[in-house]
Each structure stands twice: as structure tokens, then as C-alpha cells.
N, C-alpha and C positions, 0 to 999 in steps of 0.2 A: 864283818865286812861292812864298809860304809855304803850308805844309799847311793852316793855318787858313783862308786865303783860298780854297784849293781846296775845302774842306769847305762853304763858303758857296755856291760856284759849282756844285758837282757834288752832286746828290742822293746819299744814302747808297748806293743800288744802283749808282750810277755807278762806285763804287770797284771793282766787279767787273771793269769794263773798264779802268780807269785804272791800277790798281796793277801789273798785269803789264807794261803799256807803259812805265811809269816805271822799273820794276826792269830790264827789258830795255835801255832806253835808257841807264841809268847803268852797266849791265854793259858795253855797248859803249863808253861814255865812259871807263871805267877801262882797258879794253883799249887804246884810242887813247892815253890818257895815258901808258901804259908805253912807247909807241913814238914819243913826241914828238920830232920833228926839225923844222927850219925847213920842210921839204917837207910835213910831215904836219899843219900847221895847218889846211889846207883840209879834211882828213878829220875833224879834231876839230870844226871848225865845222859840217860836215855832220851829224855825230852829234848835236851839241847841237840843231841846228835840227830834225832828225827827231824827237828826243825831245819838244821843245816842241810841234811840230806834231801829233804823235800825241796828246798830252794834250789840246790844244785841240780837235782834231777829235772825239775820243771824248767830250769834255764836251758839245760841241754836239749830237752824235748822241743822247746820253742825255737831254739837256734836251728835244730835239725829240720823242723817243719818249714822254717822260713828260708832255708838255704836255696841258692839258685838252682842247684841240682834238682831239687824236688819241684820247683816251679817249672823247670824245663820238661820234666817227665809228664806233668799233668796239663801242660798247655800246648 
């Protein structure tokens, strides 16, 4: 997913949650890339999936917490 598309999906304050997850996910990805063998493709696939899942879940959480419905409940 392109950063511009993420900016549309995630409110600006959502970057506080998303940036560390993305950086950590790519850090793990580069570690896995250095040790790629035919047996480690499953590990690489798990790292990529965890990175994508972390970004998607954090985006949904931020969007939910910033929804107008939540603001109306607590104000």
C-alpha cells in the first residue's frame, strides 16, 4: 500500500500508532531477508503478514476511537 493511500485511510494522529509498527515490521523483514533459504520462506511470509495485519488493525482501532459516535458518547 502506498504512503499516500495510508494517509487517506489513517487520520494524522493514527501515525503515532502506525509508524512504529511499520518500522518494526520492516526491521524484522530485513532480518529475515538476510537469512533467506528455501526453508525460511514461511518465516518471511509470516513477517510480511504480521506487518500488514498490524497496520490494518491499528488503522481500524484509530478510526474507531476517532469516530463521531465515540466522541458523542464521552462528551
